[in-house]
PDB file of N, CA, C and O in Angstrom:
ATOM      1  N   MET A   1       0.851  -1.177   0.000  1.00  0.00           N
ATOM      2  CA  MET A   1       0.000   0.000   0.000  1.00  0.00           C
ATOM      3  C   MET A   1       0.891   1.234   0.000  1.00  0.00           C
ATOM      4  O   MET A   1       1.851   1.314   0.766  1.00  0.00           O
ATOM      5  N   THR A   2       0.574   2.180  -0.850  1.00  0.00           N
ATOM      6  CA  THR A   2       1.411   3.372  -0.927  1.00  0.00           C
ATOM      7  C   THR A   2       0.873   4.502  -0.062  1.00  0.00           C
ATOM      8  O   THR A   2       1.639   5.365   0.367  1.00  0.00           O
ATOM      9  N   GLN A   3      -0.417   4.513   0.200  1.00  0.00           N
ATOM     10  CA  GLN A   3      -0.990   5.512   1.094  1.00  0.00           C
ATOM     11  C   GLN A   3      -1.325   4.816   2.406  1.00  0.00           C
ATOM     12  O   GLN A   3      -1.792   3.676   2.413  1.00  0.00           O
ATOM     13  N   ALA A   4      -1.088   5.497   3.496  1.00  0.00           N
ATOM     14  CA  ALA A   4      -1.324   4.897   4.802  1.00  0.00           C
ATOM     15  C   ALA A   4      -2.821   4.756   5.075  1.00  0.00           C
ATOM     16  O   ALA A   4      -3.593   5.670   4.784  1.00  0.00           O
ATOM     17  N   PRO A   5      -3.231   3.623   5.630  1.00  0.00           N
ATOM     18  CA  PRO A   5      -4.632   3.474   6.027  1.00  0.00           C
ATOM     19  C   PRO A   5      -4.936   4.448   7.159  1.00  0.00           C
ATOM     20  O   PRO A   5      -4.046   4.834   7.916  1.00  0.00           O
ATOM     21  N   PHE A   6      -6.208   4.840   7.266  1.00  0.00           N
ATOM     22  CA  PHE A   6      -6.590   5.730   8.351  1.00  0.00           C
ATOM     23  C   PHE A   6      -8.020   5.421   8.783  1.00  0.00           C
ATOM     24  O   PHE A   6      -8.821   4.894   8.011  1.00  0.00           O
ATOM     25  N   PHE A   7      -8.318   5.761  10.033  1.00  0.00           N
ATOM     26  CA  PHE A   7      -9.676   5.583  10.544  1.00  0.00           C
ATOM     27  C   PHE A   7     -10.468   6.850  10.266  1.00  0.00           C
ATOM     28  O   PHE A   7     -10.080   7.938  10.691  1.00  0.00           O
ATOM     29  N   HIS A   8     -11.577   6.707   9.552  1.00  0.00           N
ATOM     30  CA  HIS A   8     -12.459   7.822   9.218  1.00  0.00           C
ATOM     31  C   HIS A   8     -13.620   7.794  10.209  1.00  0.00           C
ATOM     32  O   HIS A   8     -14.536   6.980  10.086  1.00  0.00           O
ATOM     33  N   ALA A   9     -13.571   8.682  11.180  1.00  0.00           N
ATOM     34  CA  ALA A   9     -14.537   8.662  12.281  1.00  0.00           C
ATOM     35  C   ALA A   9     -15.978   8.855  11.814  1.00  0.00           C
ATOM     36  O   ALA A   9     -16.885   8.211  12.341  1.00  0.00           O
ATOM     37  N   ASP A  10     -16.205   9.730  10.834  1.00  0.00           N
ATOM     38  CA  ASP A  10     -17.568   9.996  10.381  1.00  0.00           C
ATOM     39  C   ASP A  10     -18.252   8.751   9.814  1.00  0.00           C
ATOM     40  O   ASP A  10     -19.454   8.564  10.004  1.00  0.00           O
ATOM     41  N   SER A  11     -17.499   7.905   9.125  1.00  0.00           N
ATOM     42  CA  SER A  11     -18.089   6.682   8.562  1.00  0.00           C
ATOM     43  C   SER A  11     -17.884   5.479   9.476  1.00  0.00           C
ATOM     44  O   SER A  11     -18.508   4.437   9.277  1.00  0.00           O
ATOM     45  N   GLY A  12     -17.018   5.614  10.475  1.00  0.00           N
ATOM     46  CA  GLY A  12     -16.750   4.498  11.376  1.00  0.00           C
ATOM     47  C   GLY A  12     -15.998   3.369  10.702  1.00  0.00           C
ATOM     48  O   GLY A  12     -16.193   2.201  11.037  1.00  0.00           O
ATOM     49  N   ALA A  13     -15.131   3.716   9.743  1.00  0.00           N
ATOM     50  CA  ALA A  13     -14.434   2.690   8.970  1.00  0.00           C
ATOM     51  C   ALA A  13     -12.969   3.052   8.760  1.00  0.00           C
ATOM     52  O   ALA A  13     -12.593   4.224   8.727  1.00  0.00           O
ATOM     53  N   VAL A  14     -12.163   2.018   8.620  1.00  0.00           N
ATOM     54  CA  VAL A  14     -10.779   2.210   8.195  1.00  0.00           C
ATOM     55  C   VAL A  14     -10.804   2.277   6.675  1.00  0.00           C
ATOM     56  O   VAL A  14     -11.389   1.418   6.016  1.00  0.00           O
ATOM     57  N   ARG A  15     -10.180   3.282   6.138  1.00  0.00           N
ATOM     58  CA  ARG A  15     -10.079   3.442   4.688  1.00  0.00           C
ATOM     59  C   ARG A  15      -8.638   3.162   4.287  1.00  0.00           C
ATOM     60  O   ARG A  15      -7.692   3.583   4.953  1.00  0.00           O
ATOM     61  N   PHE A  16      -8.495   2.437   3.177  1.00  0.00           N
ATOM     62  CA  PHE A  16      -7.165   2.023   2.749  1.00  0.00           C
ATOM     63  C   PHE A  16      -7.178   1.731   1.249  1.00  0.00           C
ATOM     64  O   PHE A  16      -8.238   1.685   0.626  1.00  0.00           O
ATOM     65  N   TRP A  17      -6.003   1.538   0.685  1.00  0.00           N
ATOM     66  CA  TRP A  17      -5.849   1.290  -0.746  1.00  0.00           C
ATOM     67  C   TRP A  17      -5.008   0.039  -0.944  1.00  0.00           C
ATOM     68  O   TRP A  17      -4.045  -0.208  -0.218  1.00  0.00           O
ATOM     69  N   VAL A  18      -5.395  -0.745  -1.946  1.00  0.00           N
ATOM     70  CA  VAL A  18      -4.671  -1.970  -2.265  1.00  0.00           C
ATOM     71  C   VAL A  18      -4.238  -1.902  -3.731  1.00  0.00           C
ATOM     72  O   VAL A  18      -5.068  -1.668  -4.610  1.00  0.00           O
ATOM     73  N   PRO A  19      -2.938  -2.105  -4.003  1.00  0.00           N
ATOM     74  CA  PRO A  19      -2.497  -2.116  -5.403  1.00  0.00           C
ATOM     75  C   PRO A  19      -2.911  -3.421  -6.081  1.00  0.00           C
ATOM     76  O   PRO A  19      -2.573  -4.513  -5.624  1.00  0.00           O
ATOM     77  N   ILE A  20      -3.649  -3.278  -7.180  1.00  0.00           N
ATOM     78  CA  ILE A  20      -4.072  -4.429  -7.972  1.00  0.00           C
ATOM     79  C   ILE A  20      -3.897  -4.051  -9.441  1.00  0.00           C
ATOM     80  O   ILE A  20      -4.464  -3.066  -9.912  1.00  0.00           O
ATOM     81  N   ASP A  21      -3.110  -4.843 -10.150  1.00  0.00           N
ATOM     82  CA  ASP A  21      -2.865  -4.605 -11.573  1.00  0.00           C
ATOM     83  C   ASP A  21      -2.447  -3.155 -11.859  1.00  0.00           C
ATOM     84  O   ASP A  21      -3.041  -2.491 -12.709  1.00  0.00           O
ATOM     85  N   ASP A  22      -1.444  -2.678 -11.160  1.00  0.00           N
ATOM     86  CA  ASP A  22      -0.896  -1.332 -11.359  1.00  0.00           C
ATOM     87  C   ASP A  22      -1.887  -0.211 -11.069  1.00  0.00           C
ATOM     88  O   ASP A  22      -1.717   0.905 -11.560  1.00  0.00           O
ATOM     89  N   LYS A  23      -2.912  -0.493 -10.283  1.00  0.00           N
ATOM     90  CA  LYS A  23      -3.900   0.517  -9.913  1.00  0.00           C
ATOM     91  C   LYS A  23      -4.142   0.421  -8.411  1.00  0.00           C
ATOM     92  O   LYS A  23      -4.146  -0.675  -7.850  1.00  0.00           O
ATOM     93  N   LEU A  24      -4.344   1.567  -7.757  1.00  0.00           N
ATOM     94  CA  LEU A  24      -4.706   1.563  -6.342  1.00  0.00           C
ATOM     95  C   LEU A  24      -6.224   1.494  -6.239  1.00  0.00           C
ATOM     96  O   LEU A  24      -6.933   2.353  -6.764  1.00  0.00           O
ATOM     97  N   VAL A  25      -6.711   0.473  -5.563  1.00  0.00           N
ATOM     98  CA  VAL A  25      -8.153   0.283  -5.381  1.00  0.00           C
ATOM     99  C   VAL A  25      -8.523   0.771  -3.980  1.00  0.00           C
ATOM    100  O   VAL A  25      -7.987   0.287  -2.984  1.00  0.00           O
ATOM    101  N   GLY A  26      -9.441   1.732  -3.913  1.00  0.00           N
ATOM    102  CA  GLY A  26      -9.909   2.253  -2.637  1.00  0.00           C
ATOM    103  C   GLY A  26     -10.825   1.253  -1.942  1.00  0.00           C
ATOM    104  O   GLY A  26     -11.684   0.633  -2.570  1.00  0.00           O
ATOM    105  N   CYS A  27     -10.624   1.109  -0.629  1.00  0.00           N
ATOM    106  CA  CYS A  27     -11.368   0.114   0.139  1.00  0.00           C
ATOM    107  C   CYS A  27     -11.714   0.670   1.514  1.00  0.00           C
ATOM    108  O   CYS A  27     -11.142   1.657   1.976  1.00  0.00           O
ATOM    109  N   SER A  28     -12.673  -0.003   2.152  1.00  0.00           N
ATOM    110  CA  SER A  28     -12.977   0.336   3.541  1.00  0.00           C
ATOM    111  C   SER A  28     -13.483  -0.898   4.262  1.00  0.00           C
ATOM    112  O   SER A  28     -13.991  -1.840   3.654  1.00  0.00           O
ATOM    113  N   ILE A  29     -13.329  -0.863   5.576  1.00  0.00           N
ATOM    114  CA  ILE A  29     -13.832  -1.928   6.435  1.00  0.00           C
ATOM    115  C   ILE A  29     -14.297  -1.273   7.729  1.00  0.00           C
ATOM    116  O   ILE A  29     -13.564  -0.485   8.326  1.00  0.00           O
ATOM    117  N   SER A  30     -15.493  -1.593   8.157  1.00  0.00           N
ATOM    118  CA  SER A  30     -16.071  -0.910   9.321  1.00  0.00           C
ATOM    119  C   SER A  30     -15.420  -1.358  10.627  1.00  0.00           C
ATOM    120  O   SER A  30     -14.864  -2.452  10.728  1.00  0.00           O
ATOM    121  N   ARG A  31     -15.507  -0.499  11.595  1.00  0.00           N
ATOM    122  CA  ARG A  31     -15.018  -0.791  12.939  1.00  0.00           C
ATOM    123  C   ARG A  31     -15.685  -2.062  13.462  1.00  0.00           C
ATOM    124  O   ARG A  31     -15.033  -2.908  14.073  1.00  0.00           O
ATOM    125  N   GLU A  32     -16.987  -2.188  13.219  1.00  0.00           N
ATOM    126  CA  GLU A  32     -17.742  -3.331  13.709  1.00  0.00           C
ATOM    127  C   GLU A  32     -17.270  -4.634  13.067  1.00  0.00           C
ATOM    128  O   GLU A  32     -17.128  -5.653  13.744  1.00  0.00           O
ATOM    129  N   THR A  33     -17.028  -4.593  11.760  1.00  0.00           N
ATOM    130  CA  THR A  33     -16.548  -5.790  11.069  1.00  0.00           C
ATOM    131  C   THR A  33     -15.188  -6.207  11.605  1.00  0.00           C
ATOM    132  O   THR A  33     -14.958  -7.389  11.860  1.00  0.00           O
ATOM    133  N   LEU A  34     -14.291  -5.254  11.778  1.00  0.00           N
ATOM    134  CA  LEU A  34     -12.977  -5.562  12.338  1.00  0.00           C
ATOM    135  C   LEU A  34     -13.111  -6.178  13.723  1.00  0.00           C
ATOM    136  O   LEU A  34     -12.467  -7.182  14.026  1.00  0.00           O
ATOM    137  N   HIS A  35     -13.934  -5.584  14.551  1.00  0.00           N
ATOM    138  CA  HIS A  35     -14.108  -6.060  15.922  1.00  0.00           C
ATOM    139  C   HIS A  35     -14.686  -7.473  15.946  1.00  0.00           C
ATOM    140  O   HIS A  35     -14.127  -8.365  16.584  1.00  0.00           O
ATOM    141  N   HIS A  36     -15.802  -7.675  15.254  1.00  0.00           N
ATOM    142  CA  HIS A  36     -16.488  -8.967  15.311  1.00  0.00           C
ATOM    143  C   HIS A  36     -15.688 -10.091  14.670  1.00  0.00           C
ATOM    144  O   HIS A  36     -15.755 -11.233  15.124  1.00  0.00           O
ATOM    145  N   ARG A  37     -14.935  -9.783  13.626  1.00  0.00           N
ATOM    146  CA  ARG A  37     -14.174 -10.832  12.942  1.00  0.00           C
ATOM    147  C   ARG A  37     -12.857 -11.159  13.640  1.00  0.00           C
ATOM    148  O   ARG A  37     -12.465 -12.323  13.716  1.00  0.00           O
ATOM    149  N   PHE A  38     -12.176 -10.134  14.150  1.00  0.00           N
ATOM    150  CA  PHE A  38     -10.833 -10.354  14.657  1.00  0.00           C
ATOM    151  C   PHE A  38     -10.675 -10.240  16.167  1.00  0.00           C
ATOM    152  O   PHE A  38      -9.780 -10.872  16.728  1.00  0.00           O
ATOM    153  N   ARG A  39     -11.506  -9.460  16.843  1.00  0.00           N
ATOM    154  CA  ARG A  39     -11.318  -9.249  18.283  1.00  0.00           C
ATOM    155  C   ARG A  39     -12.653  -9.199  19.029  1.00  0.00           C
ATOM    156  O   ARG A  39     -12.939  -8.216  19.712  1.00  0.00           O
ATOM    157  N   PRO A  40     -13.463 -10.235  18.909  1.00  0.00           N
ATOM    158  CA  PRO A  40     -14.807 -10.192  19.507  1.00  0.00           C
ATOM    159  C   PRO A  40     -14.820 -10.099  21.027  1.00  0.00           C
ATOM    160  O   PRO A  40     -15.785  -9.584  21.591  1.00  0.00           O
ATOM    161  N   GLY A  41     -13.793 -10.573  21.703  1.00  0.00           N
ATOM    162  CA  GLY A  41     -13.790 -10.542  23.163  1.00  0.00           C
ATOM    163  C   GLY A  41     -13.112  -9.329  23.773  1.00  0.00           C
ATOM    164  O   GLY A  41     -13.015  -9.225  24.995  1.00  0.00           O
ATOM    165  N   VAL A  42     -12.645  -8.414  22.944  1.00  0.00           N
ATOM    166  CA  VAL A  42     -11.884  -7.260  23.423  1.00  0.00           C
ATOM    167  C   VAL A  42     -12.796  -6.042  23.554  1.00  0.00           C
ATOM    168  O   VAL A  42     -13.632  -5.789  22.688  1.00  0.00           O
ATOM    169  N   GLN A  43     -12.630  -5.298  24.633  1.00  0.00           N
ATOM    170  CA  GLN A  43     -13.373  -4.059  24.830  1.00  0.00           C
ATOM    171  C   GLN A  43     -12.492  -2.871  24.453  1.00  0.00           C
ATOM    172  O   GLN A  43     -11.313  -2.836  24.807  1.00  0.00           O
ATOM    173  N   GLY A  44     -13.056  -1.902  23.740  1.00  0.00           N
ATOM    174  CA  GLY A  44     -12.342  -0.664  23.419  1.00  0.00           C
ATOM    175  C   GLY A  44     -11.189  -0.844  22.450  1.00  0.00           C
ATOM    176  O   GLY A  44     -10.211  -0.098  22.506  1.00  0.00           O
ATOM    177  N   ASP A  45     -11.291  -1.838  21.548  1.00  0.00           N
ATOM    178  CA  ASP A  45     -10.206  -2.063  20.604  1.00  0.00           C
ATOM    179  C   ASP A  45     -10.112  -0.921  19.599  1.00  0.00           C
ATOM    180  O   ASP A  45     -11.111  -0.291  19.252  1.00  0.00           O
ATOM    181  N   ASP A  46      -8.900  -0.672  19.144  1.00  0.00           N
ATOM    182  CA  ASP A  46      -8.612   0.398  18.183  1.00  0.00           C
ATOM    183  C   ASP A  46      -8.722  -0.174  16.769  1.00  0.00           C
ATOM    184  O   ASP A  46      -7.958  -1.071  16.413  1.00  0.00           O
ATOM    185  N   PRO A  47      -9.666   0.333  15.950  1.00  0.00           N
ATOM    186  CA  PRO A  47      -9.853  -0.234  14.614  1.00  0.00           C
ATOM    187  C   PRO A  47      -8.604  -0.174  13.739  1.00  0.00           C
ATOM    188  O   PRO A  47      -8.343  -1.110  12.983  1.00  0.00           O
ATOM    189  N   LEU A  48      -7.839   0.890  13.824  1.00  0.00           N
ATOM    190  CA  LEU A  48      -6.640   0.999  12.999  1.00  0.00           C
ATOM    191  C   LEU A  48      -5.578  -0.014  13.438  1.00  0.00           C
ATOM    192  O   LEU A  48      -4.892  -0.600  12.600  1.00  0.00           O
ATOM    193  N   GLU A  49      -5.446  -0.212  14.725  1.00  0.00           N
ATOM    194  CA  GLU A  49      -4.506  -1.216  15.231  1.00  0.00           C
ATOM    195  C   GLU A  49      -4.929  -2.619  14.796  1.00  0.00           C
ATOM    196  O   GLU A  49      -4.097  -3.428  14.387  1.00  0.00           O
ATOM    197  N   THR A  50      -6.228  -2.898  14.888  1.00  0.00           N
ATOM    198  CA  THR A  50      -6.740  -4.198  14.437  1.00  0.00           C
ATOM    199  C   THR A  50      -6.479  -4.374  12.944  1.00  0.00           C
ATOM    200  O   THR A  50      -6.033  -5.437  12.512  1.00  0.00           O
ATOM    201  N   PHE A  51      -6.756  -3.336  12.156  1.00  0.00           N
ATOM    202  CA  PHE A  51      -6.483  -3.388  10.725  1.00  0.00           C
ATOM    203  C   PHE A  51      -5.022  -3.710  10.463  1.00  0.00           C
ATOM    204  O   PHE A  51      -4.714  -4.598   9.668  1.00  0.00           O
ATOM    205  N   ASN A  52      -4.129  -3.002  11.118  1.00  0.00           N
ATOM    206  CA  ASN A  52      -2.699  -3.204  10.889  1.00  0.00           C
ATOM    207  C   ASN A  52      -2.258  -4.617  11.281  1.00  0.00           C
ATOM    208  O   ASN A  52      -1.418  -5.213  10.606  1.00  0.00           O
ATOM    209  N   THR A  53      -2.812  -5.144  12.352  1.00  0.00           N
ATOM    210  CA  THR A  53      -2.456  -6.483  12.812  1.00  0.00           C
ATOM    211  C   THR A  53      -2.894  -7.550  11.809  1.00  0.00           C
ATOM    212  O   THR A  53      -2.177  -8.525  11.587  1.00  0.00           O
ATOM    213  N   TYR A  54      -4.067  -7.367  11.206  1.00  0.00           N
ATOM    214  CA  TYR A  54      -4.643  -8.379  10.319  1.00  0.00           C
ATOM    215  C   TYR A  54      -4.669  -7.933   8.853  1.00  0.00           C
ATOM    216  O   TYR A  54      -5.467  -8.436   8.063  1.00  0.00           O
ATOM    217  N   SER A  55      -3.802  -6.996   8.496  1.00  0.00           N
ATOM    218  CA  SER A  55      -3.853  -6.422   7.147  1.00  0.00           C
ATOM    219  C   SER A  55      -3.640  -7.455   6.045  1.00  0.00           C
ATOM    220  O   SER A  55      -4.226  -7.319   4.971  1.00  0.00           O
ATOM    221  N   SER A  56      -2.835  -8.463   6.270  1.00  0.00           N
ATOM    222  CA  SER A  56      -2.614  -9.447   5.202  1.00  0.00           C
ATOM    223  C   SER A  56      -3.900 -10.214   4.891  1.00  0.00           C
ATOM    224  O   SER A  56      -4.183 -10.487   3.725  1.00  0.00           O
ATOM    225  N   ASP A  57      -4.684 -10.567   5.915  1.00  0.00           N
ATOM    226  CA  ASP A  57      -5.975 -11.231   5.705  1.00  0.00           C
ATOM    227  C   ASP A  57      -6.957 -10.293   5.002  1.00  0.00           C
ATOM    228  O   ASP A  57      -7.715 -10.715   4.128  1.00  0.00           O
ATOM    229  N   ILE A  58      -6.935  -9.030   5.390  1.00  0.00           N
ATOM    230  CA  ILE A  58      -7.857  -8.040   4.833  1.00  0.00           C
ATOM    231  C   ILE A  58      -7.520  -7.773   3.366  1.00  0.00           C
ATOM    232  O   ILE A  58      -8.416  -7.713   2.524  1.00  0.00           O
ATOM    233  N   ILE A  59      -6.250  -7.615   3.061  1.00  0.00           N
ATOM    234  CA  ILE A  59      -5.829  -7.378   1.681  1.00  0.00           C
ATOM    235  C   ILE A  59      -6.169  -8.585   0.803  1.00  0.00           C
ATOM    236  O   ILE A  59      -6.601  -8.417  -0.337  1.00  0.00           O
ATOM    237  N   ALA A  60      -5.979  -9.780   1.319  1.00  0.00           N
ATOM    238  CA  ALA A  60      -6.336 -10.987   0.566  1.00  0.00           C
ATOM    239  C   ALA A  60      -7.834 -11.007   0.262  1.00  0.00           C
ATOM    240  O   ALA A  60      -8.242 -11.425  -0.822  1.00  0.00           O
ATOM    241  N   ALA A  61      -8.652 -10.555   1.213  1.00  0.00           N
ATOM    242  CA  ALA A  61     -10.103 -10.500   0.996  1.00  0.00           C
ATOM    243  C   ALA A  61     -10.447  -9.489  -0.094  1.00  0.00           C
ATOM    244  O   ALA A  61     -11.323  -9.746  -0.920  1.00  0.00           O
ATOM    245  N   VAL A  62      -9.776  -8.355  -0.103  1.00  0.00           N
ATOM    246  CA  VAL A  62     -10.005  -7.356  -1.154  1.00  0.00           C
ATOM    247  C   VAL A  62      -9.659  -7.951  -2.513  1.00  0.00           C
ATOM    248  O   VAL A  62     -10.420  -7.798  -3.468  1.00  0.00           O
ATOM    249  N   LYS A  63      -8.530  -8.622  -2.606  1.00  0.00           N
ATOM    250  CA  LYS A  63      -8.112  -9.203  -3.884  1.00  0.00           C
ATOM    251  C   LYS A  63      -9.105 -10.259  -4.362  1.00  0.00           C
ATOM    252  O   LYS A  63      -9.368 -10.358  -5.560  1.00  0.00           O
ATOM    253  N   ARG A  64      -9.660 -11.050  -3.442  1.00  0.00           N
ATOM    254  CA  ARG A  64     -10.697 -12.023  -3.823  1.00  0.00           C
ATOM    255  C   ARG A  64     -11.930 -11.316  -4.354  1.00  0.00           C
ATOM    256  O   ARG A  64     -12.493 -11.718  -5.372  1.00  0.00           O
ATOM    257  N   ARG A  65     -12.356 -10.253  -3.658  1.00  0.00           N
ATOM    258  CA  ARG A  65     -13.546  -9.514  -4.094  1.00  0.00           C
ATOM    259  C   ARG A  65     -13.346  -8.912  -5.481  1.00  0.00           C
ATOM    260  O   ARG A  65     -14.237  -8.994  -6.326  1.00  0.00           O
ATOM    261  N   VAL A  66     -12.196  -8.314  -5.719  1.00  0.00           N
ATOM    262  CA  VAL A  66     -11.922  -7.706  -7.025  1.00  0.00           C
ATOM    263  C   VAL A  66     -11.875  -8.789  -8.105  1.00  0.00           C
ATOM    264  O   VAL A  66     -12.396  -8.590  -9.202  1.00  0.00           O
ATOM    265  N   ALA A  67     -11.259  -9.925  -7.804  1.00  0.00           N
ATOM    266  CA  ALA A  67     -11.200 -11.026  -8.765  1.00  0.00           C
ATOM    267  C   ALA A  67     -12.603 -11.543  -9.109  1.00  0.00           C
ATOM    268  O   ALA A  67     -12.827 -12.070 -10.198  1.00  0.00           O
ATOM    269  N   GLN A  68     -13.545 -11.384  -8.166  1.00  0.00           N
ATOM    270  CA  GLN A  68     -14.928 -11.817  -8.388  1.00  0.00           C
ATOM    271  C   GLN A  68     -15.764 -10.743  -9.081  1.00  0.00           C
ATOM    272  O   GLN A  68     -16.945 -10.953  -9.356  1.00  0.00           O
ATOM    273  N   GLY A  69     -15.148  -9.587  -9.365  1.00  0.00           N
ATOM    274  CA  GLY A  69     -15.840  -8.557 -10.117  1.00  0.00           C
ATOM    275  C   GLY A  69     -16.237  -7.310  -9.349  1.00  0.00           C
ATOM    276  O   GLY A  69     -16.865  -6.421  -9.925  1.00  0.00           O
ATOM    277  N   SER A  70     -15.897  -7.210  -8.078  1.00  0.00           N
ATOM    278  CA  SER A  70     -16.213  -6.000  -7.316  1.00  0.00           C
ATOM    279  C   SER A  70     -15.466  -4.810  -7.894  1.00  0.00           C
ATOM    280  O   SER A  70     -14.329  -4.930  -8.349  1.00  0.00           O
ATOM    281  N   ILE A  71     -16.127  -3.658  -7.866  1.00  0.00           N
ATOM    282  CA  ILE A  71     -15.499  -2.435  -8.342  1.00  0.00           C
ATOM    283  C   ILE A  71     -15.276  -1.490  -7.168  1.00  0.00           C
ATOM    284  O   ILE A  71     -15.865  -1.644  -6.098  1.00  0.00           O
ATOM    285  N   GLU A  72     -14.429  -0.534  -7.394  1.00  0.00           N
ATOM    286  CA  GLU A  72     -14.071   0.451  -6.370  1.00  0.00           C
ATOM    287  C   GLU A  72     -15.254   1.353  -6.063  1.00  0.00           C
ATOM    288  O   GLU A  72     -15.981   1.737  -6.979  1.00  0.00           O
ATOM    289  N   PRO A  73     -15.464   1.700  -4.807  1.00  0.00           N
ATOM    290  CA  PRO A  73     -14.725   1.306  -3.622  1.00  0.00           C
ATOM    291  C   PRO A  73     -15.194  -0.065  -3.121  1.00  0.00           C
ATOM    292  O   PRO A  73     -16.386  -0.372  -3.133  1.00  0.00           O
ATOM    293  N   VAL A  74     -14.244  -0.866  -2.687  1.00  0.00           N
ATOM    294  CA  VAL A  74     -14.556  -2.180  -2.143  1.00  0.00           C
ATOM    295  C   VAL A  74     -14.809  -2.013  -0.650  1.00  0.00           C
ATOM    296  O   VAL A  74     -13.933  -1.572   0.094  1.00  0.00           O
ATOM    297  N   MET A  75     -16.007  -2.365  -0.225  1.00  0.00           N
ATOM    298  CA  MET A  75     -16.378  -2.278   1.186  1.00  0.00           C
ATOM    299  C   MET A  75     -16.490  -3.699   1.733  1.00  0.00           C
ATOM    300  O   MET A  75     -17.422  -4.433   1.402  1.00  0.00           O
ATOM    301  N   LEU A  76     -15.531  -4.073   2.569  1.00  0.00           N
ATOM    302  CA  LEU A  76     -15.501  -5.432   3.081  1.00  0.00           C
ATOM    303  C   LEU A  76     -16.549  -5.652   4.164  1.00  0.00           C
ATOM    304  O   LEU A  76     -16.845  -4.768   4.967  1.00  0.00           O
ATOM    305  N   ARG A  77     -17.097  -6.859   4.155  1.00  0.00           N
ATOM    306  CA  ARG A  77     -18.055  -7.291   5.177  1.00  0.00           C
ATOM    307  C   ARG A  77     -17.458  -8.488   5.898  1.00  0.00           C
ATOM    308  O   ARG A  77     -16.450  -9.041   5.459  1.00  0.00           O
ATOM    309  N   GLU A  78     -18.076  -8.892   7.005  1.00  0.00           N
ATOM    310  CA  GLU A  78     -17.581 -10.055   7.738  1.00  0.00           C
ATOM    311  C   GLU A  78     -17.495 -11.274   6.833  1.00  0.00           C
ATOM    312  O   GLU A  78     -16.537 -12.043   6.909  1.00  0.00           O
ATOM    313  N   TYR A  79     -18.490 -11.449   5.981  1.00  0.00           N
ATOM    314  CA  TYR A  79     -18.536 -12.597   5.081  1.00  0.00           C
ATOM    315  C   TYR A  79     -17.308 -12.661   4.177  1.00  0.00           C
ATOM    316  O   TYR A  79     -16.822 -13.745   3.856  1.00  0.00           O
ATOM    317  N   ASP A  80     -16.817 -11.512   3.774  1.00  0.00           N
ATOM    318  CA  ASP A  80     -15.649 -11.463   2.887  1.00  0.00           C
ATOM    319  C   ASP A  80     -14.383 -11.955   3.577  1.00  0.00           C
ATOM    320  O   ASP A  80     -13.426 -12.348   2.910  1.00  0.00           O
ATOM    321  N   LEU A  81     -14.372 -11.937   4.889  1.00  0.00           N
ATOM    322  CA  LEU A  81     -13.171 -12.275   5.645  1.00  0.00           C
ATOM    323  C   LEU A  81     -13.138 -13.726   6.111  1.00  0.00           C
ATOM    324  O   LEU A  81     -12.250 -14.109   6.872  1.00  0.00           O
ATOM    325  N   ARG A  82     -14.084 -14.525   5.668  1.00  0.00           N
ATOM    326  CA  ARG A  82     -14.074 -15.943   6.018  1.00  0.00           C
ATOM    327  C   ARG A  82     -12.865 -16.590   5.343  1.00  0.00           C
ATOM    328  O   ARG A  82     -12.324 -16.062   4.372  1.00  0.00           O
ATOM    329  N   GLN A  83     -12.467 -17.705   5.857  1.00  0.00           N
ATOM    330  CA  GLN A  83     -11.353 -18.428   5.254  1.00  0.00           C
ATOM    331  C   GLN A  83     -11.792 -19.022   3.931  1.00  0.00           C
ATOM    332  O   GLN A  83     -12.892 -19.568   3.848  1.00  0.00           O
ATOM    333  N   PRO A  84     -10.972 -18.937   2.894  1.00  0.00           N
ATOM    334  CA  PRO A  84     -11.346 -19.508   1.592  1.00  0.00           C
ATOM    335  C   PRO A  84     -11.703 -20.990   1.753  1.00  0.00           C
ATOM    336  O   PRO A  84     -11.032 -21.741   2.461  1.00  0.00           O
ATOM    337  N   GLY A  85     -12.782 -21.379   1.072  1.00  0.00           N
ATOM    338  CA  GLY A  85     -13.229 -22.759   1.141  1.00  0.00           C
ATOM    339  C   GLY A  85     -14.267 -23.030   2.213  1.00  0.00           C
ATOM    340  O   GLY A  85     -14.786 -24.142   2.314  1.00  0.00           O
ATOM    341  N   THR A  86     -14.580 -21.991   3.035  1.00  0.00           N
ATOM    342  CA  THR A  86     -15.623 -22.153   4.052  1.00  0.00           C
ATOM    343  C   THR A  86     -16.805 -21.305   3.675  1.00  0.00           C
ATOM    344  O   THR A  86     -16.692 -20.388   2.861  1.00  0.00           O
ATOM    345  N   THR A  87     -17.939 -21.608   4.266  1.00  0.00           N
ATOM    346  CA  THR A  87     -19.156 -20.836   3.973  1.00  0.00           C
ATOM    347  C   THR A  87     -19.555 -19.989   5.137  1.00  0.00           C
ATOM    348  O   THR A  87     -20.554 -19.274   5.068  1.00  0.00           O
TER     349      THR A  87
END
């Protein structure tokens, strides 16, 4: 990623960019999705810290969505973050 991810308080989401085929694809993931998928038992977790900790999983989910035909901006949901091969 060439631009740093950041937490956008008004939307309650981390916004970030993923390079795909020589293009930066704008993406976002909500605070709630990050919390429920990665840190369900934690109180007061920082969405940007959670994003940074699990960024490789999140970026892989973006690449799967784009490969399936999603267009920018890609807004990830909990379902997108499941392990490949599971429902």
